[in-house]
N, CA and C of each residue as an Amber inpcrd file, in Angstrom:
protein
   207
  -9.4880000 -24.6630000  12.6730000  -9.8650000 -24.1850000  13.9850000
  -8.8570000 -23.1650000  14.4760000  -9.3380000 -22.2070000  15.2130000
  -8.4620000 -21.2100000  15.8040000  -8.0110000 -21.6820000  17.1810000
  -6.9330000 -22.4270000  17.2070000  -6.3040000 -22.8510000  18.4550000
  -5.0700000 -22.0010000  18.6050000  -4.9100000 -21.4030000  19.7350000
  -3.7090000 -20.6100000  19.9330000  -3.2220000 -20.7960000  21.3520000
  -2.0190000 -21.3150000  21.5020000  -1.4740000 -21.4040000  22.8520000
  -1.2000000 -19.9930000  23.3640000  -1.4910000 -19.7820000  24.6070000
  -1.3110000 -18.4660000  25.2100000  -0.6830000 -18.6920000  26.5800000
   0.3300000 -17.9110000  26.9010000   0.9700000 -18.0430000  28.2040000
   0.7310000 -16.7630000  28.9960000   0.1500000 -16.9320000  30.1810000
  -0.1170000 -15.8030000  31.0680000   0.5490000 -16.1110000  32.4060000
   1.4810000 -15.2730000  32.7860000   2.2440000 -15.4500000  34.0230000
   2.8000000 -16.8700000  34.1520000   3.4280000 -17.3320000  33.0900000
   4.1010000 -18.6330000  33.0080000   3.1620000 -19.8360000  33.1020000
   1.8590000 -19.6160000  32.9150000   0.8830000 -20.7090000  32.8650000
   0.3770000 -20.7860000  31.4340000   0.4090000 -21.9890000  30.8480000
  -0.0450000 -22.1750000  29.4710000  -1.5460000 -22.4050000  29.4280000
  -2.2120000 -21.7210000  28.4890000  -3.6390000 -21.8860000  28.2450000
  -3.8140000 -22.2150000  26.7690000  -4.7670000 -23.0750000  26.4710000
  -5.1070000 -23.3890000  25.0920000  -6.5950000 -23.1330000  24.9430000
  -6.9360000 -22.0940000  24.2030000  -8.3270000 -21.6700000  24.0540000
  -8.7870000 -21.9820000  22.6330000  -9.9480000 -22.6000000  22.5050000
 -10.5640000 -22.8040000  21.1880000 -11.3070000 -21.5120000  20.8520000
 -10.5960000 -20.5710000  20.2460000 -11.1530000 -19.2410000  20.0340000
 -12.3710000 -19.2410000  19.1320000 -12.4500000 -20.1430000  18.1620000
 -13.6260000 -20.1130000  17.2720000 -14.8770000 -20.6090000  17.9880000
 -14.7230000 -21.3650000  19.0760000 -15.8610000 -21.7980000  19.8670000
 -16.1950000 -20.8080000  20.9810000 -15.3490000 -19.8240000  21.1690000
 -15.5330000 -18.7920000  22.1730000 -16.4660000 -17.7440000  21.5760000
 -17.7730000 -17.9370000  21.7750000 -18.8000000 -17.1200000  21.1250000
 -18.7910000 -15.6830000  21.6310000 -19.2160000 -14.7790000  20.7740000
 -19.3230000 -13.3780000  21.1640000 -20.2460000 -13.2610000  22.3770000
 -19.7890000 -12.4830000  23.3500000 -20.5600000 -12.2920000  24.5710000
 -20.1960000 -13.2500000  25.6890000 -19.5170000 -14.3410000  25.3640000
 -19.1070000 -15.2880000  26.4120000 -17.7940000 -14.7940000  27.0230000
 -17.4490000 -15.3660000  28.1750000 -16.2390000 -14.8980000  28.8450000
 -15.4630000 -16.0530000  29.4600000 -14.2010000 -15.7840000  29.7390000
 -13.3540000 -16.7140000  30.4820000 -12.6580000 -15.9170000  31.5810000
 -12.2500000 -16.6150000  32.6160000 -11.5420000 -15.9980000  33.7300000
 -10.1570000 -16.6060000  33.8030000  -9.1530000 -15.7470000  33.8430000
  -7.7770000 -16.2070000  33.9650000  -7.2090000 -15.6360000  35.2600000
  -6.9060000 -16.4960000  36.2330000  -6.3160000 -16.0050000  37.4780000
  -4.9150000 -15.4570000  37.2270000  -4.6040000 -14.3480000  37.8740000
  -3.2830000 -13.7470000  37.7020000  -2.9940000 -12.7960000  38.8620000
  -1.7220000 -12.5560000  39.0970000  -1.3030000 -11.6330000  40.1480000
  -1.1880000 -10.2010000  39.6410000  -0.8620000 -10.0590000  38.3590000
  -0.6910000  -8.7390000  37.7560000  -1.5990000  -8.6130000  36.5310000
  -2.8190000  -8.1080000  36.7130000  -3.7470000  -7.9980000  35.5810000
  -3.2190000  -7.1680000  34.4150000  -2.4320000  -6.1350000  34.6860000
  -1.9270000  -5.3170000  33.5780000  -0.9420000  -6.1080000  32.7160000
  -0.1000000  -6.9150000  33.3390000   0.8210000  -7.7680000  32.5890000
   0.0430000  -8.8490000  31.8360000  -0.9320000  -9.4480000  32.5010000
  -1.7490000 -10.4880000  31.8690000  -2.5070000  -9.9270000  30.6670000
  -3.0100000  -8.7030000  30.7990000  -3.7440000  -8.0520000  29.7040000
  -2.8530000  -7.9500000  28.4630000  -1.6160000  -7.5410000  28.6470000
  -0.6830000  -7.4110000  27.5160000  -0.4000000  -8.7630000  26.8830000
  -0.2660000  -9.8080000  27.7170000   0.0030000 -11.1450000  27.1980000
  -1.1910000 -11.6850000  26.4070000  -2.4090000 -11.4350000  26.8930000
  -3.6130000 -11.8810000  26.1800000  -3.7510000 -11.1240000  24.8630000
  -3.4760000  -9.8200000  24.8870000  -3.5970000  -9.0150000  23.6640000
  -2.6440000  -9.4750000  22.5740000  -1.4800000  -9.9860000  22.9400000
  -0.5520000 -10.5170000  21.9280000  -1.2190000 -11.6150000  21.1160000
  -1.9360000 -12.5060000  21.8000000  -2.5990000 -13.6180000  21.1230000
  -3.8310000 -13.1530000  20.3540000  -4.6900000 -12.3680000  20.9930000
  -5.9380000 -11.9650000  20.3330000  -5.6790000 -11.0340000  19.1530000
  -4.6890000 -10.1660000  19.2640000  -4.3410000  -9.2920000  18.1360000
  -3.8120000 -10.1070000  16.9620000  -2.9910000 -11.1250000  17.2600000
  -2.4430000 -11.9790000  16.2080000  -3.5720000 -12.6870000  15.4470000
  -4.6360000 -13.0610000  16.1850000  -5.7640000 -13.7650000  15.5630000
  -6.8240000 -12.8210000  15.0150000  -6.6740000 -11.5260000  15.2540000
  -7.6430000 -10.5480000  14.7620000  -8.9580000 -10.5810000  15.5250000
  -8.9190000 -10.9340000  16.7960000 -10.1250000 -11.0240000  17.6130000
 -10.2660000  -9.7930000  18.4870000 -11.5050000  -9.3500000  18.6610000
 -11.7790000  -8.2300000  19.5410000 -12.2430000  -8.7850000  20.8840000
 -11.6160000  -8.3130000  21.9360000 -11.9770000  -8.7370000  23.2880000
 -12.0690000  -7.5210000  24.1980000 -12.7990000  -7.7020000  25.2780000
 -12.8960000  -6.7030000  26.3370000 -12.3740000  -7.3850000  27.5900000
 -11.5170000  -6.6930000  28.3430000 -10.9320000  -7.2930000  29.5420000
 -11.1380000  -6.3840000  30.7390000 -11.3190000  -7.0150000  31.8910000
 -11.4930000  -6.2630000  33.1300000 -10.8240000  -7.0250000  34.2670000
 -10.1050000  -6.3020000  35.1080000  -9.5050000  -6.8880000  36.3010000
 -10.6070000  -7.0980000  37.3280000 -10.7380000  -8.3380000  37.8230000
 -11.8160000  -8.6740000  38.7600000 -11.2980000  -9.5940000  39.8640000
 -12.1050000  -9.7320000  40.8970000 -11.8660000 -10.7430000  41.9150000
 -13.0580000 -11.6850000  41.8680000 -12.7940000 -12.9600000  41.5690000
 -13.8410000 -13.9710000  41.4070000 -13.6120000 -15.0510000  42.4610000
 -14.5890000 -15.2450000  43.3420000 -14.4630000 -16.2280000  44.4320000
 -13.1710000 -16.0380000  45.2290000 -12.8040000 -14.7770000  45.4740000
 -11.6200000 -14.4770000  46.2570000 -10.3050000 -14.5680000  45.5120000
 -10.3650000 -14.7700000  44.1990000  -9.1490000 -14.9120000  43.3910000
  -9.0610000 -13.7330000  42.4220000  -7.9250000 -13.0320000  42.4460000
  -7.7150000 -11.9270000  41.5100000  -7.4080000 -12.4800000  40.1320000
  -7.9550000 -11.8370000  39.1220000  -7.6800000 -12.2950000  37.7760000
  -8.2050000 -11.3420000  36.7280000  -8.2570000 -11.8590000  35.5330000
  -8.6840000 -11.0740000  34.3740000  -9.8800000 -11.7680000  33.7420000
 -10.9920000 -11.0480000  33.6170000 -12.1850000 -11.5610000  32.9210000
 -12.0880000 -11.0680000  31.4900000 -12.2170000 -11.9950000  30.5370000
 -12.0880000 -11.6770000  29.1210000 -13.3770000 -12.0560000  28.4140000
 -13.9930000 -11.0520000  27.7490000 -15.1940000 -11.2780000  26.9570000
 -14.8420000 -11.1740000  25.4950000 -15.4310000 -11.9980000  24.6860000
 -15.2930000 -11.8890000  23.2300000 -16.2600000 -10.8280000  22.7590000
 -15.7620000  -9.8420000  22.0420000 -16.6030000  -8.7290000  21.5670000
 -16.9880000  -8.9320000  20.1160000
């Protein structure tokens, strides 16, 4: 299984990347989307995964929406 711990703004996330189907998305709350984007790319690049990311506000919370491409 592709389990990879990922830390974004000092918060640990554990994503089951192989269950993260193409076209699905996750939302990671963050204060600095550009910093969070770089932290997520470290993990996805290491695993060879293609993702699309966009800075969004979801239910009044700023964060990063990540889609599996």
